[in-house]
N, C-alpha and C positions, 0 to 999 in steps of 0.2 A: 755252724758258722762261727768262724772267728773274728775276734774284735784287731784292730790293726795294733801291730806289734811294735813296741819302742825298740828305737837303735841303742847303741852302747851310749849315745851321747843323750838319750832322752827320748822324745818323741819322734817319729820319722819326719824327716825334712820333705817341705814342698816338692824338693828337687828329686827325692827317691824314685825309681820306676815304680809303676802300679802293675800289678799281676792280676789277669782275669781268672776268677774263681767260679764264677758262672755266669751264663747267657743263657737269656730266654725271651723269644718272640710271643708277645701277645696274639693271640688268635685274632682274625680280622672281626669277629664278632663279639670280642669281648667287651663285657659291660664294665663301667667304669668302677674300679675296685680298689681300695687301699693299697699300696706297694708291699706294706709287710704282711697283709694276708695274703697277696698274690705269691710272695716268696714261700710264705709256710707252706701252700698248697703245693710247690714244687721241689723243695729242699727237704730232704729227710732229716729227721732229728731237729731242724731248727725252731727253736722256740719264738715266741714273737718278742719277747723281751730281748732276744739275743738280736734279732733283725732291727729292733730299734734302737740298740744300743749303735750297729753296725751303721745305720742311717746317721745316727748322730755323730758318728765319727767320719762323715762324707764321702761313705765306700760304697754307697749306691746310687748307679746312674741311670737315669732314663733317656733315651736318644740322646747319650754323651753328656748328659747335664746332671749334674748331683742335685738330689731330690731328698726331700724330708720323708718320715714314715708315713705320713698322711697324704702323700701324692696319691692321685687316684690314677691307677694304669687304664689306657683305652686301647682299642683296637690297633693291632699291628705296630705297638711300642715295642721297642728294644731296650730290655731290663738287663744290667750288669752288676755285678758286685765284685769290686777291686780292691785289692790290699797291698800293701808295700812288702809284701813276702810271697815267695811261688807258693802254688798248692801243695798242701802238706803229701799228697798222694804222689807228689814228683819226687819226693825226697825218700827215696827206697833204700829202707836198711836192713840186713840181712839179721835173722832171729832165730836163736835155736830153739826151734818148736818141733815138736813130734811129727812124724809124717808115716803115715799107714800107706807104705809102697807095696803094690799089689805085683809090678812088674817093673824092671830097669833092664835096660843095655845101653850100649854107647850113643845111641840115635835119641832115644825115648824114655818116658817116665810115664807108669800108670799110677794115679794114686786113688785111694779111697777116700775122700774129703768127708771130716764130720761135721754133722750139722752144727750152726754156730758160727763156724768159721768162714771169714768173708773172703772170696778169692782173691780180691786186690785192694789196694788202699784207696780211699775214697772218703768222701766226708763222714766225719765221725768214726771212720776206722782205719786209723794213719799206722796201725802196726797189730800185731797178732793175725795178719793175714797169710791165705796160702802163698801169696808172692813173698812175701817176708820170710816165710820159712823155705821155701825154695832156693833164694839167693844165698842162704847159709847152707844148705845140703849141697848145692850143684853151682858150678862156677862156669862164667861166660856164656850162660843163657842166651839164645837169641830173642830178639825182640818184636814183638808183633805190630800189626800196623798202628795199634795204638801204643806203642812202647812199653807195653807190660811183657815182662821176660819170661819166655817159655808158653806163654798162655796161647792155646791154640782155640779153646772155647771156655766158657764159664756155666757155674750154676749157681743159684741164689745162697744166701748165708744160709737159712734153715733148710735148705734142702741138702740131704747126704748123698755119697755115692761117688761115681768115677769119673776121672778126668785124665787126659792125656796130655802129658807136657813135652814140647820139642827140646831137645838138648841140641840141636845144629841149625845151621839156618837151612841146610837142605830138608830137612826134617819139618821144621816151620812151614816151608812152602808147601811141600807136599802135602802135609795134614790139613794145611788150612784150606788147600783147594779141594780136599774131599768133603770138608765140612761145607763149603761155599757150594760145589754141586750136588750135596745132598746124597753121596755115597757111603758116609760112614753110618753105621748104624747103633742107634741109642733107644733103650727100653728102659720105661720108669714104671716102677710100683707107686700107686696112690690108694689111699682111704677117702672116699668120696662121702658125702651126706647124699640119702636117698636110694632106693632100689632102681638101678638103672636098667630101664624098659628095655633096652634090645642088649643082645649078647655081645655083638659086637659092631662097631660106627665109626666113622669118620667125621671130625669136626673141619670146617674150612673157614674160609672169612679172613679178613686182614685184621692184623693186630696193629694197635697204636695206642699212644698215651690217651687216657680218659681226658675228655676235655674239662671236665669239672675237678676230678682228683687225679692230678698230674702223678702220683704215686703209683696209682695203679695203670696196668694195661686193660684195654677193652676191647672187643670186636665188633668189626665195622662188618656187615653180612654182605654188603653190596662192593665193598673194595674202594670206597671213594676215597679213604683216608687208610693209612698204616702200610704194612707188608703182608704179603702172601703168607699165611701159616696153617698147615696140614697137621693135624694130630689123629692117628689112628689108635683104637682103645678097644679094650677086649676084657669082659666082666671074668674074673678069676672066682670070688665067691661074694654070695650075698649073703648079708650079715643083718638081715631085717631093716633098720634105718640106714644103714652105711651098706656101701659097697665096696669092694677091694678091687682094684682093675689093673691092668698092665696099659701103658701107652707108649707107642712107637712113634717117634718124631721124624717128620718127612722135612721140617724144617725147624729152624732154632732161633724162635724168638724170644726176647724177654718175657718170662711169666708166662710162656705160650701153655702150659698145661693148665696152670692154675687159672688164667682167663679163659680158655676154652671150655674148661669143665663149669665155671661159673656160669658162662653164656647158655650152655644147655642145662642148667638148673642143678648141677650137682657140684657144690663149693667143695674144695678141699677141705677135709675133716681138721679143724683148728688152725686154719688159714686166716690169721687174724686181719691182714691187708685187706683180703675179700669177703670178710663177712663170714668165714667159716667158723670163728671161735666161740659161736653162742649155739643154742640148741635149735637147728633147724629142722629136723624131722623126729617124729616120735610124740608119745606122750606128754602131758603137763603133770604127771604124777611126781610128787616129789621125790620118791626113790629112784624115779627114772633120771630125776636131773641129777641127782647127787652122783648116779652111775657116769653120766657126761661129764661132769665135774672131774670125777676120779679120771675118766680117760683124758682128758684135755691135760692134767696133772701127769699123765705117764709120758705124753708126747706133747711137750709145751712149744710146738713148732708145728706147720703146715706138714701133712703124711704125706711125705714125696719123698722118694728114693731113686738114684740113678743107677738101676740095678746092672745093666749089660753096656758093654761099649764094644762097638768091631768096626774094623778100619784095614785098610791094606798098609803093610808096614812099608815106609819109607826106604827103607834099604833092602830088605830081602823080596819086596814086590808081593809077598804073601797076605792071605787074609789071615787076620789076628782077632781073637775074642776073649773079652774079660768079663768077669762078673762077679760083682761084690754082694755077699748076703745082707739080708735086712738088718739094721742095727736093732740093739737091745729095745729101745724104746718104741720102734715101730712095731716089732714082733710081739713086742708085750701088751700094746693096746688091741692086736688082731686078737690077741688070745684072751683079752678079756671081752670083747665083743663075740666071740664063739662062745664062749662060755655064758655070756648073755643068752644068747639063741638056744643053746643045748637046753638052759632052764627056763626057758620062756618067762623071764622077767617081767614084773609089769610095764 
């Protein structure tokens, strides 16, 4: 969260235009909660101190009225954060960043995104993103419905793997329709906590924002909230207290695999946001705890990789299929668990 930026003459004038950076609608059942705490639950990387500074600058509005940080948000309140400058994610800058290009022609590009790279600029990540790199390497990329150049779909910052980028308006329209119609093929590899009972299975239920932790997604089994989400999974290898699985997405919701696997009791290994970065299965012997901590250090992120991607090529009309091998951090942690199982460590 940014403070109001001064103009060349000093502080921004009262007449300067205000730009909306965030807007949230409180649930109808929202119990009274201080607006600084309310925003902390909804804006990633925002500290309470920064939010309070923002309120002090008169940049937090509830129902179109400026409020202080101690204002208590109630049901159906509309909370906005406005500044005298446009959101930085709208100021797209080309950056000379390396790209792992798996395939390229005059219509599209397939890239293998490294873990740790954000796909597009957003709060707290205004540079160093995949979009910044794309703008440097490719000219005149078409914008998607959210004004993101080239992006047909996205994966999380700490998920590695394949993404297709459209280079023409026709390719953007064609590819976006395939993802919308669920005809594209996407397979992920994940390491999850626990011994998954079934060799194969399907997880359903709608996915939407968690009512209490807005940075998480959660599953609503009855479908009363959220959007339909379907994940098919298959166990690849059982490694005592963890399982290596592959997941095929029928839909593409935010955090879909992460939320679905947590829902069935198999949180992704080292997924900090969903509670997978602590010892969830196994013994409490010191030696085992040390082993798990060493595994966390090997893969300091959720163990999730977008391994395969298939779709109909917009220009040729032929089905194409791409695959990206597991990155070193992922393959190393699998090898460590395999060694653990083979030697029957404590």
